[in-house]
C-alpha positions in Angstrom: -80.4 -39.6 16.8 -77.2 -42.2 16.4 -76.6 -44.4 13.9 -77.0 -47.8 14.3 -75.4 -51.1 13.3 -77.3 -54.0 13.2 -75.0 -57.3 12.7 -76.9 -59.7 11.5 -79.4 -60.2 9.0 -82.6 -62.8 9.9 -85.9 -61.9 11.6 -84.7 -60.7 15.1 -82.0 -57.9 13.0 -84.7 -56.5 10.3 -87.1 -56.5 13.3 -84.8 -54.2 15.3 -83.8 -52.7 12.6 -87.3 -51.0 11.1 -87.3 -50.2 14.8 -84.6 -47.6 15.1 -85.6 -46.4 11.6 -89.2 -45.8 12.6 -88.2 -43.4 15.8 -85.1 -41.7 13.5 -82.1 -43.5 14.0 -79.6 -44.1 10.6 -79.6 -47.6 10.2 -77.2 -50.1 8.8 -78.0 -53.5 8.5 -74.5 -55.9 8.5 -75.1 -59.5 5.8 -73.2 -62.0 3.7 -76.0 -61.8 1.1 -77.3 -58.6 1.1 -79.5 -59.7 -1.9 -81.5 -61.4 0.7 -82.8 -58.0 1.6 -83.7 -56.9 -1.1 -87.4 -56.9 -0.6 -86.9 -55.8 3.4 -85.2 -52.4 2.1 -87.6 -51.8 -0.5 -90.0 -51.2 2.5 -87.3 -49.6 4.5 -85.5 -47.6 2.0 -83.7 -45.7 4.4 -81.7 -48.3 5.5 -78.3 -48.9 4.5 -77.1 -52.3 3.7 -73.8 -53.3 3.8 -70.8 -56.4 5.3 -70.4 -56.4 8.5 -67.1 -54.5 8.9 -69.5 -51.4 7.3 -72.1 -52.0 10.0 -69.3 -51.9 12.6 -68.6 -47.9 12.2 -71.9 -47.0 13.5 -72.0 -45.4 17.2 -74.4 -48.3 18.7 -74.2 -51.7 17.6 -76.7 -54.9 18.1 -75.4 -58.3 17.7 -78.5 -59.7 16.1 -77.0 -63.3 14.0 -77.1 -67.0 15.0 -75.7 -67.4 18.6 -73.3 -70.6 16.6 -72.2 -67.7 14.3 -71.9 -64.8 16.6 -67.9 -65.0 17.4 -67.7 -65.2 13.6 -69.5 -62.6 12.6 -68.0 -60.4 15.3 -64.5 -61.5 13.5 -65.8 -59.5 10.8 -67.3 -56.9 12.1 -63.7 -55.8 12.8 -62.0 -55.8 16.3 -61.2 -52.2 15.9 -64.3 -51.6 15.4 -65.4 -53.0 18.5 -63.8 -50.7 21.0 -65.8 -48.7 23.3 -68.7 -49.3 21.7 -72.6 -50.9 23.3 -73.4 -53.9 21.3 -76.6 -54.7 22.6 -76.5 -58.8 22.2 -79.5 -59.9 21.4 -78.3 -63.9 20.6 -78.8 -66.7 22.5 -76.7 -70.3 22.4 -78.6 -72.8 20.7 -77.3 -76.1 20.3 -78.5 -77.6 16.9 -80.6 -80.6 18.9 -83.7 -80.2 18.5 -85.9 -79.8 21.4 -87.1 -82.2 24.2 -90.3 -81.4 25.7 -90.3 -78.2 24.4 -86.4 -77.2 25.6 -84.6 -76.2 23.9 -80.8 -77.4 24.0 -78.1 -74.7 24.7 -73.7 -75.3 23.9 -73.0 -73.3 27.3 -73.5 -74.7 31.1 -74.7 -72.4 33.8 -71.7 -71.6 35.1 -71.0 -69.8 31.2 -72.8 -68.0 29.2 -72.5 -66.8 25.6 -71.9 -63.4 26.2 -69.5 -63.8 28.5 -67.5 -66.0 26.1 -67.8 -62.7 23.3 -66.9 -60.1 26.4 -64.1 -61.8 27.1 -62.1 -62.6 23.8 -63.5 -58.6 22.9 -62.9 -56.9 26.0 -63.0 -53.6 25.0 -65.9 -54.1 23.5 -69.2 -52.9 25.7 -71.3 -56.1 25.6 -75.3 -55.7 27.3 -77.2 -58.5 27.0 -81.1 -57.3 25.4 -83.8 -58.5 23.3 -82.5 -62.6 24.0 -85.7 -64.0 25.9 -89.1 -62.7 23.6 -89.9 -63.1 20.0 -89.6 -60.9 17.4 -92.8 -60.4 17.0 -92.7 -58.9 20.4 -89.5 -56.2 20.4 -90.6 -53.2 19.0 -94.3 -51.9 20.6 -95.1 -54.9 23.0 -99.0 -54.6 23.1 -99.0 -57.0 26.3 -101.5 -54.6 28.6 -99.0 -53.3 30.7 -95.1 -52.9 30.1 -93.5 -56.3 29.8 -89.5 -56.3 31.6 -86.6 -56.4 29.9 -83.2 -58.1 31.4 -80.0 -56.9 30.9 -77.2 -56.7 31.9 -73.2 -56.1 31.2 -70.2 -54.9 33.1 -70.5 -51.2 31.4 -72.6 -49.1 33.5 -72.6 -46.3 30.9 -73.6 -48.7 28.0 -76.4 -50.1 30.1 -77.8 -46.5 30.4 -77.4 -46.6 26.8 -78.8 -49.2 26.1 -81.6 -48.9 28.6 -82.4 -46.1 26.6 -83.1 -47.1 23.2 -84.9 -49.7 24.6 -87.8 -48.0 26.7 -87.9 -46.4 23.3 -89.5 -49.6 22.1 -92.2 -50.3 25.4 -90.0 -52.1 27.9 -89.3 -51.5 31.5 -85.3 -52.5 31.4 -84.5 -54.5 34.6 -80.7 -54.4 35.3 -79.4 -57.4 36.8 -75.7 -56.6 37.4 -72.2 -57.8 35.1 -71.9 -59.9 33.1 -72.0 -63.0 34.8 -76.2 -62.3 35.2 -76.3 -63.6 31.6 -76.0 -67.0 33.3 -79.2 -66.4 34.3 -81.3 -64.6 31.5 -80.1 -66.4 28.6 -81.5 -69.6 29.6 -85.0 -66.9 29.3 -85.0 -67.9 26.5 -85.5 -71.9 27.3 -88.6 -70.7 28.9 -90.3 -68.5 26.9 -90.0 -70.9 24.2 -91.0 -73.7 25.9 -95.3 -72.2 25.8 -94.8 -72.3 22.1 -93.0 -75.5 21.4 -95.7 -77.5 23.2 -98.7 -75.0 22.8 -98.2 -73.0 20.0 -98.0 -70.0 22.3 -96.0 -67.0 21.6 -97.8 -63.9 22.4 -96.1 -63.8 25.5 -93.3 -61.9 27.8 -91.6 -61.6 31.2 -92.6 -59.2 33.8 -91.1 -58.2 36.9 -93.1 -57.5 39.7 -92.2 -55.3 42.4 -93.5 -54.4 46.0 -95.8 -51.3 45.9 -95.6 -51.5 42.4 
């Protein structure tokens, strides 16, 4: 059992928080608006609600806010609280522009990624990209016939191992794509995942990496 701090109180944050609570972890959700979590907390009475700074005191953090607000959320959490922490980064650099033919717009390029920017701004934290390429309703215990693949990356091996244990407990096979630069490839998987949804209202899928002999 660990203490898990969820930085963000939207659908992704609440979904992951519920999943961690179900597995016996101590969970705090950080939010600017505690009142909007009243109904959710009534259904999850063991959860704690706090500021981003309070939430960042947890053993492991999950960054689950909007990509455009990620930097601000981490600033409110406090640089000192992030030091040496594993931070599962579920954000995507989605721009405000509406999708075109089902394709989202990003405010990064293929030579850059949001996670790399966050890592550069907080070099003593250990960011691990995860949970960014699937919808919230499939993040915990996905029922898809076989275990889907969760692509991760990050610069710290111990942090990736810690993140992998948590992700595998949610019913995923973890595929480690290497260092933080791999987020340039993992983040755009969000675009690909969303296309069937925007075009055909099909949101019930996930990615699977097939390997020889498996």
